[in-house]
C-alpha positions in Angstrom: -10.1 1.4 34.6 -12.3 2.5 37.6 -15.0 5.7 37.8 -15.5 7.4 41.1 -18.6 9.7 41.7 -19.9 11.5 45.0 -23.7 11.7 45.3 -25.5 12.6 48.1 -28.2 11.1 50.5 -31.6 12.3 51.1 -30.2 13.2 54.8 -27.9 14.9 52.9 -24.4 12.5 54.0 -22.2 12.3 51.2 -21.4 9.6 49.5 -19.4 7.6 47.1 -20.1 5.6 43.8 -17.5 2.8 41.9 -18.0 2.1 39.0 -15.3 -0.2 37.5 -15.2 -1.9 33.7 -14.6 -5.8 33.9 -13.2 -6.5 30.6 -15.8 -7.0 27.4 -17.7 -10.9 27.5 -16.1 -12.7 24.6 -19.4 -13.9 23.8 -21.4 -10.6 23.2 -18.6 -8.6 22.5 -19.6 -6.2 24.8 -18.7 -4.4 28.2 -18.4 -6.0 31.2 -18.8 -3.1 34.7 -18.6 -3.5 38.4 -20.1 -1.1 41.0 -20.5 -0.3 44.5 -22.0 2.4 45.9 -21.9 3.3 50.1 -18.4 4.4 50.1 -18.0 7.1 53.5 -15.1 8.9 51.5 -13.6 9.1 48.4 -10.2 7.2 49.6 -12.3 4.1 50.7 -13.4 4.2 47.3 -10.5 4.7 45.8 -8.8 1.3 47.7 -11.7 -0.8 47.1 -11.0 0.3 43.3 -7.6 -0.9 43.7 -8.3 -4.4 44.9 -10.8 -4.6 41.8 -8.4 -4.0 39.6 -5.3 -6.1 41.4 -7.8 -9.2 41.3 -8.2 -8.4 38.1 -4.6 -8.4 37.0 -3.7 -11.8 39.0 -6.6 -13.3 38.3 -7.6 -12.9 34.1 -9.9 -15.7 34.2 -11.9 -14.0 36.4 -11.6 -10.5 34.6 -10.6 -11.5 31.4 -8.0 -9.4 31.0 -4.7 -10.9 30.2 -2.6 -8.5 30.6 0.7 -10.3 31.8 0.6 -11.6 28.2 3.4 -10.2 26.4 2.9 -8.4 22.7 5.0 -10.3 21.2 3.6 -13.3 21.3 0.0 -11.9 21.0 1.5 -10.5 17.6 2.5 -14.2 16.6 -0.5 -15.8 17.4 -3.1 -12.9 16.0 -1.5 -13.0 12.9 -1.2 -17.1 12.6 -4.7 -17.7 13.9 -6.8 -15.2 14.1 -6.9 -13.1 10.2 -8.5 -15.2 8.5 -10.4 -14.1 5.3 -7.3 -11.9 4.2 -5.9 -11.3 1.2 -2.3 -13.2 0.9 -0.6 -9.8 -0.3 -1.9 -8.1 2.7 -0.7 -11.3 5.1 2.4 -10.5 3.8 2.4 -7.3 5.0 0.8 -8.2 8.4 3.5 -10.2 8.7 6.2 -8.1 8.1 5.4 -5.3 10.5 5.1 -8.5 12.6 8.3 -9.7 12.6 10.6 -6.9 11.4 9.4 -3.8 13.7 6.8 -4.8 16.3 8.1 -8.1 17.7 12.0 -6.8 18.0 10.3 -3.2 18.9 7.8 -3.5 21.2 7.1 -7.9 21.8 8.8 -7.0 25.1 5.7 -5.4 26.7 2.9 -6.4 28.5 -0.4 -5.8 27.3 -0.8 -3.9 30.8 2.7 -2.1 30.3 1.8 -0.9 27.3 0.1 2.4 27.9 -0.8 5.5 25.5 2.8 7.1 26.2 4.3 4.1 25.4 2.8 3.7 21.8 3.2 7.0 21.5 7.0 7.3 22.1 7.2 3.9 19.9 5.5 6.3 17.1 8.4 8.6 17.2 10.5 6.9 17.6 10.1 4.7 14.5 9.9 8.3 12.8 13.1 9.8 13.8 15.1 5.8 13.1 13.0 3.1 12.3 15.2 2.4 9.6 17.5 0.2 8.4 21.0 1.4 9.9 18.8 4.2 11.9 17.6 5.9 9.2 14.1 7.3 8.7 10.8 5.8 8.2 8.0 7.9 6.4 5.1 9.0 7.6 3.2 6.1 5.2 5.5 3.2 6.6 4.9 4.1 10.1 1.2 4.7 9.3 1.1 1.4 8.2 3.0 -0.3 11.3 0.8 0.9 13.2 -2.5 0.4 11.5 -1.4 -3.7 11.5 -0.3 -3.5 15.8 -4.1 -1.3 16.2 -5.7 -3.8 14.5 -4.0 -6.9 16.6 -4.9 -5.1 19.5 -8.6 -4.8 18.3 -8.7 -8.0 18.2 -7.5 -7.9 21.5 -10.3 -5.9 23.3 -13.1 -7.9 21.9 -11.7 -11.2 22.5 -11.9 -9.5 26.6 -7.7 -9.5 26.8 -7.6 -6.0 27.7 -10.0 -2.9 28.0 -8.3 0.0 25.4 -6.6 -0.3 21.9 -3.6 1.5 23.4 -2.8 2.1 19.2 -5.6 3.9 18.3 -6.0 7.8 18.2 -2.1 8.0 18.1 -1.0 12.0 17.0 1.7 12.4 14.3 3.3 15.5 14.5 3.3 17.1 12.8 6.0 17.9 10.2 5.7 14.4 9.5 5.6 13.3 6.3 5.3 17.2 5.3 8.0 16.5 2.7 6.3 17.4 -0.8 6.4 13.8 -3.0 9.4 13.8 -5.2 9.0 11.7 -8.3 10.9 9.8 -9.9 10.7 9.5 -14.2 12.1 9.2 -17.4 11.6 12.0 -20.2 10.0 10.4 -23.8 13.8 10.7 -25.4 15.2 8.8 -21.7 12.5 6.0 -22.1 13.2 5.8 -25.7 16.2 5.2 -25.6 16.3 3.2 -22.5 14.1 1.0 -24.7 15.7 0.7 -27.5 18.9 -0.2 -25.6 16.7 -3.6 -23.9 16.3 -4.8 -28.1 20.0 -5.0 -28.0 19.4 -7.6 -24.9 20.5 -11.6 -25.8 17.4 -12.0 -23.9 14.6 -11.0 -26.3 12.0 -11.2 -23.2 12.7 -8.0 -21.7 11.7 -5.6 -24.3 8.3 -7.2 -23.4 8.3 -7.0 -20.4 9.9 -3.4 -19.7 8.2 -1.5 -23.0 4.5 -3.5 -21.4 5.1 -1.6 -17.8 5.6 1.4 -19.6 2.5 1.5 -22.1 0.5 0.6 -19.8 1.8 2.0 -16.5 1.7 -1.6 -14.2 3.0 -2.5 -11.2 5.6 -4.9 -11.5 3.1 -7.6 -10.2 0.6 -6.9 -12.8 2.4 -7.4 -15.5 4.1 -10.9 -13.9 1.2 -12.2 -13.1 0.2 -11.5 -16.9 -1.7 -14.8 -19.2 -2.1 -14.5 -22.7 -6.0 -15.5 -21.6 -5.8 -11.5 -21.3 -4.7 -9.8 -23.8 -7.6 -9.2 -26.6 -6.2 -8.7 -30.0 -9.3 -8.1 -31.6 -11.0 -5.0 -29.3 -7.1 -4.2 -28.9 -7.4 -4.7 -24.6 -5.7 -6.2 -21.9 -7.5 -7.0 -18.7 -5.8 -6.7 -15.2 -7.8 -8.8 -13.0 -4.3 -10.4 -10.6 -1.1 -9.9 -9.0 1.6 -11.9 -8.6 3.2 -12.0 -5.2 7.0 -12.7 -6.1 8.0 -11.4 -2.5 6.3 -14.5 -0.9 7.9 -16.8 -4.0 10.9 -17.1 -1.6 11.7 -19.9 1.2 9.3 -22.9 1.2 7.7 -21.1 -2.0 11.0 -20.8 -3.7 9.6 -22.1 -7.5 6.0 -21.3 -7.0 4.5 -18.8 -8.7 1.6 -17.2 -6.3 -1.1 -15.1 -7.5 -3.5 -13.0 -5.3 -5.4 -10.4 -6.1 -4.9 -7.0 -7.3 -4.1 -4.5 -4.7 -7.3 -2.2 -4.7 -11.1 -3.5 -6.3 -10.1 -0.6 -8.6 -6.7 -1.6 -9.8 -8.9 -4.5 -12.0 -9.5 -2.5 -14.9 -9.0 -3.1 -19.0 -6.5 -0.9 -20.1 -6.1 -0.1 -24.6 -3.0 -1.1 -25.6 -0.5 1.1 -27.8 0.4 1.0 -31.2 3.6 0.0 -30.4 2.5 -2.7 -27.4 -0.1 -4.5 -30.1 2.8 -5.0 -32.7 5.4 -5.7 -29.7 3.2 -8.8 -28.0 1.7 -9.7 -31.1 5.1 -10.5 -32.7 6.2 -12.5 -28.7 3.2 -14.7 -29.1 4.1 -16.1 -32.5 7.6 -17.0 -30.7 5.8 -19.5 -28.9 2.9 -20.1 -31.3 3.9 -19.9 -34.9 0.8 -22.2 -35.8 -1.8 -20.5 -34.2 -5.3 -22.3 -33.8 -7.1 -19.2 -33.8 -6.3 -16.2 -35.2 -8.4 -13.2 -35.2 -9.9 -10.7 -37.7 -6.9 -9.1 -38.0 -4.2 -11.7 -39.7 -1.5 -9.4 -37.7 -2.4 -11.4 -35.0 -1.5 -14.6 -34.3 -3.1 -15.6 -31.2 -3.8 -18.6 -29.5 -5.3 -17.4 -26.5 -3.7 -19.9 -23.0 -3.1 -20.2 -19.2 0.8 -19.7 -20.2 2.2 -16.9 -18.7 3.6 -14.2 -21.4 6.3 -13.3 -19.7 9.0 -16.1 -20.1 12.5 -16.2 -21.2 13.1 -17.1 -24.7 16.9 -17.5 -25.5 19.3 -20.3 -23.5 18.8 -23.1 -21.1 16.0 -21.1 -19.1 14.0 -21.2 -22.4 9.7 -21.0 -21.2 10.0 -20.1 -17.9 8.8 -17.7 -15.6 10.7 -13.9 -14.6 11.6 -13.9 -10.9 11.9 -10.8 -9.6 16.1 -11.0 -8.6 16.4 -11.2 -12.3 14.1 -8.3 -13.8 15.5 -5.6 -11.3 19.3 -7.0 -12.3 18.2 -6.4 -16.7 16.9 -3.3 -16.2 19.8 -1.9 -13.9 21.9 -3.6 -16.5 20.5 -1.7 -19.2 20.0 1.6 -17.7 23.1 1.6 -17.0 24.7 0.7 -20.1 22.7 3.8 -21.6 23.9 6.1 -19.3 20.1 6.9 -17.9 19.3 8.9 -14.7 19.0 6.1 -12.0 15.5 5.5 -11.5 13.7 1.6 -10.4 10.8 -0.2 -12.3 7.3 1.0 -10.4 9.1 4.1 -12.0 8.2 3.5 -15.0 4.5 3.4 -14.1 5.3 7.1 -13.1 6.9 7.9 -16.3 3.6 6.8 -18.0 1.5 9.1 -15.2 4.3 11.9 -16.4 3.5 11.4 -20.4 -0.7 11.2 -20.3 -0.7 13.9 -17.9 2.0 16.1 -20.1 -1.5 14.9 -23.3 -3.4 16.8 -21.8 -4.9 13.2 -20.1 -7.1 14.5 -17.1 -5.9 13.4 -14.1 -9.6 11.7 -13.7 -8.8 9.3 -16.4 -4.9 8.9 -15.8 -6.5 7.3 -11.9 -8.5 4.9 -14.2 -5.9 4.1 -16.4 -3.1 2.8 -13.3 -5.7 1.6 -11.1 -5.4 4.4 -8.5 -7.5 3.7 -4.9 -8.7 7.8 -5.2 -7.9 10.7 -7.1 -5.9 11.7 -4.6 -2.9 9.7 -5.6 -3.1 10.7 -8.6 -2.7 14.1 -7.5 1.2 13.9 -7.5 0.5 13.9 -11.7 -1.0 17.3 -11.0 1.8 19.3 -11.9 5.3 17.9 -12.0 7.0 18.8 -15.2 8.0 22.0 -16.9 5.4 21.1 -20.2 2.5 21.3 -17.7 3.2 24.6 -16.2 4.6 25.6 -19.7 1.8 24.9 -21.3 -0.6 26.2 -19.1 1.6 29.6 -19.2 0.8 29.1 -23.7 -3.0 29.3 -22.5 -3.2 32.2 -20.3 -1.9 33.7 -23.3 -4.1 32.9 -25.9 -7.4 33.7 -23.3 -5.7 37.2 -22.3 -4.9 37.9 -26.5 -8.1 36.6 -27.5 -10.2 38.9 -24.7 -7.7 41.4 -26.0 -9.1 41.2 -29.6 -12.2 41.0 -29.1 -12.4 44.3 -26.5 -9.3 46.3 -27.1 -8.6 49.5 -25.3 -5.9 51.8 -25.1 -3.8 51.0 -22.7 -3.1 54.4 -20.0 0.1 57.2 -20.5 2.1 57.1 -17.3 2.8 60.8 -16.8 
């Protein structure tokens, strides 16, 4: 990338100066520049700049550039060899984006070919029809894909392979992602109907599992990672300090249990149990430890701290085996259909608790802490979600106005 500027000698003659970006010094991370003065015309300076740029492309070892490297090759090299000290949960996202979106769509481009204009068209294409069977992708999903590519290209800049990260500063169309997010949840009556139906399942664990997600507002991975030593029946709390990477427990990792830190630092949290959840978990604990060695101050709390996972199959040939992702989804959908409830997914039980908390008057800041949101802006989806909340606001306003009228009664003027 060359910059040509003019200047004048003391005798008034016009001359031109060329400054050419020559890559990055891998040792220092600082830019390397070539500069030459004394060109008698703009065309002469421009011709010299083109020759030097061509030399950089044809001799990457000289300039440090690797403009002929294909983006797909770099992405696979980057995600395999250059991403270090990264949580496995993040690596799963990176690998998925690389293989599912980036390599198939733009992997054939070289670094030299992948300009900001090409990248902008890629982003628009992803928003319009980048999903399964040409379905549009959400702005949030495309933003995450762009973040993966930008992270990889920034590393290439630091290594001196390219001069600029062309994924940085991309513009999203104004209309992208402006649609209001639709929140899926059940009412209190619907949630109770579901839990009652779960009690009728042949496998008892499903009631306890879904009740825990609902009453604590857990992500599915957080619930699947719970162990008995995370539960304190005396303090009436559950400690959330890890998550199961159940999506990674396939292929070469089939049969393994992979744990990681929670999604965000704020996802590490201590949550108080509802009375019904405490009673249910005591009951489930007694299933595994009928003669506990440690008993809570409350004689009902038959508890033996253990490294064992809480949610394991109780009946049948799988007794003692931990729950798997596919089985949780299948059980949830089976129970939901049996009692003809509106279609939601397991994660929506977490949203259902958010709505319950909001309807019961819990402030948004406290809901954020219970659900472990990174930022209160995420919690704002519960700010105004149900007719109950709006109706309560109207009642409060009426009460406020009525109270003011009692304190300062005035006759309403008649209209002639």
